[in-house]
Structure formats: C-alpha cells, structure tokens
ROSE-4610 file (N, C-alpha, C; in Angstrom, 1 decimal, always signed):
// ROSE-4610
residu = [M/M/M/D/D/D/Y/Y/Y/E/E/E/T/T/T/N/N/N/L/L/L/R/R/R/A/A/A/E/E/E/L/L/L/E/E/E/I/I/I/L/L/L/R/R/R/L/L/L/H/H/H/E/E/E/K/K/K/L/L/L/D/D/D/L/L/L/L/L/L/V/V/V/A/A/A/E/E/E/R/R/R/L/L/L/A/A/A/G/G/G/L/L/L/E/E/E/A/A/A/K/K/K/I/I/I/D/D/D/G/G/G/L/L/L/A/A/A/Q/Q/Q/R/R/R/T/T/T]
num = [1/1/1/2/2/2/3/3/3/4/4/4/5/5/5/6/6/6/7/7/7/8/8/8/9/9/9/10/10/10/11/11/11/12/12/12/13/13/13/14/14/14/15/15/15/16/16/16/17/17/17/18/18/18/19/19/19/20/20/20/21/21/21/22/22/22/23/23/23/24/24/24/25/25/25/26/26/26/27/27/27/28/28/28/29/29/29/30/30/30/31/31/31/32/32/32/33/33/33/34/34/34/35/35/35/36/36/36/37/37/37/38/38/38/39/39/39/40/40/40/41/41/41/42/42/42]
x = [-21.1/-21.2/-21.8/-22.4/-23.0/-22.1/-22.5/-21.7/-21.6/-22.7/-22.7/-21.7/-21.7/-20.8/-19.3/-19.0/-17.7/-17.3/-18.2/-17.9/-17.6/-18.4/-18.2/-16.8/-16.5/-15.2/-14.0/-14.1/-13.1/-12.9/-14.0/-14.0/-13.3/-13.6/-13.0/-11.5/-11.1/-9.7/-9.0/-9.6/-9.1/-8.9/-9.9/-9.8/-8.7/-8.5/-7.4/-6.0/-5.9/-4.7/-4.4/-5.5/-5.3/-4.8/-5.3/-4.9/-3.4/-3.1/-1.7/-0.7/-1.1/-0.3/-0.1/-1.1/-1.0/+0.0/-0.2/+0.7/+2.1/+2.4/+3.7/+4.3/+3.5/+4.0/+4.4/+3.5/+3.8/+5.0/+5.2/+6.4/+7.6/+7.6/+8.7/+9.1/+8.1/+8.3/+9.0/+8.6/+9.2/+10.7/+10.9/+12.3/+13.2/+12.6/+13.4/+13.8/+12.8/+13.1/+14.2/+14.2/+15.2/+16.6/+16.6/+17.9/+18.4/+17.5/+17.9/+18.5/+17.9/+18.3/+19.7/+19.9/+21.2/+22.3/+21.9/+22.9/+23.3/+22.4/+22.8/+23.7/+23.7/+24.6/+26.0/+26.3/+27.7/+28.4]
y = [+1.9/+2.0/+3.4/+3.3/+4.6/+5.2/+6.4/+7.2/+6.5/+5.9/+5.2/+4.0/+3.3/+2.1/+2.6/+3.7/+4.2/+4.7/+5.4/+5.9/+4.8/+3.7/+2.6/+2.0/+1.8/+1.2/+2.1/+3.4/+4.3/+4.3/+4.2/+4.1/+2.8/+1.7/+0.4/+0.5/+1.1/+1.3/+2.1/+3.2/+4.0/+3.1/+2.3/+1.4/+0.5/-0.1/-1.0/-0.3/+0.9/+1.7/+1.9/+2.3/+2.5/+1.2/+0.1/-1.2/-1.5/-1.2/-1.5/-0.5/+0.7/+1.7/+1.3/+0.8/+0.4/-0.8/-1.8/-3.0/-2.6/-1.7/-1.3/-0.6/+0.3/+1.0/+0.1/-0.9/-1.9/-2.7/-3.1/-3.9/-3.0/-1.8/-0.9/-0.7/-0.5/-0.4/-1.6/-2.8/-4.0/-4.1/-3.7/-3.8/-2.8/-1.6/-0.6/-1.1/-1.8/-2.3/-3.4/-4.2/-5.2/-4.6/-3.5/-2.8/-2.2/-1.6/-1.0/-2.0/-3.2/-4.3/-4.8/-4.8/-5.2/-4.2/-2.9/-1.8/-1.8/-2.2/-2.2/-3.3/-4.4/-5.5/-5.3/-4.3/-4.1/-3.2]
z = [-21.6/-20.2/-19.8/-18.7/-18.2/-17.1/-16.8/-15.8/-14.5/-14.0/-12.7/-12.7/-13.7/-13.8/-13.8/-14.6/-14.6/-13.2/-12.5/-11.2/-10.2/-10.3/-9.4/-9.7/-10.9/-11.3/-10.8/-10.9/-10.5/-9.0/-8.2/-6.8/-6.3/-7.0/-6.7/-7.0/-8.0/-8.3/-7.2/-6.8/-5.7/-4.4/-4.1/-2.9/-3.0/-4.2/-4.4/-4.3/-4.8/-4.6/-3.1/-2.4/-0.9/-0.2/-0.6/+0.0/-0.3/-1.6/-2.0/-1.3/-1.2/-0.5/+0.9/+1.6/+3.0/+3.1/+2.2/+2.2/+2.0/+1.0/+0.7/+1.9/+2.6/+3.7/+4.9/+5.1/+6.2/+5.9/+4.6/+4.2/+4.4/+4.0/+4.1/+5.6/+6.5/+7.9/+8.4/+8.0/+8.4/+8.0/+6.8/+6.2/+7.0/+7.2/+8.0/+9.4/+10.0/+11.4/+11.3/+10.3/+10.1/+9.9/+9.0/+8.8/+10.1/+10.8/+12.1/+13.0/+13.1/+13.9/+13.5/+12.2/+11.7/+12.0/+11.9/+12.1/+13.6/+14.5/+15.9/+16.3/+15.5/+15.8/+15.4/+14.6/+14.1/+15.0]
C-alpha cells in the first residue's frame, strides 16, 4: 500500500468515529431525558 491509500483509510476511520460519537451522544441525551422524566413522576 502506498501513503495516499493509508491516508484515505485513516481519514475514513476518523469519519466513522465521528459518526459513532454523534450517535452515542444522541442516544445518551435521549436516555437522560427519559431518566429526568421518570424522576419527575416520583
């Protein structure tokens, strides 16, 4: 493999990590909202 191919692969991996980080953050925010809603009912 050459340098350019490795660089492209690394950039794609970084993009995938960013997407996963965003999805995890969104999911966490949703779970926190549900927990807050449950806490207010008690």
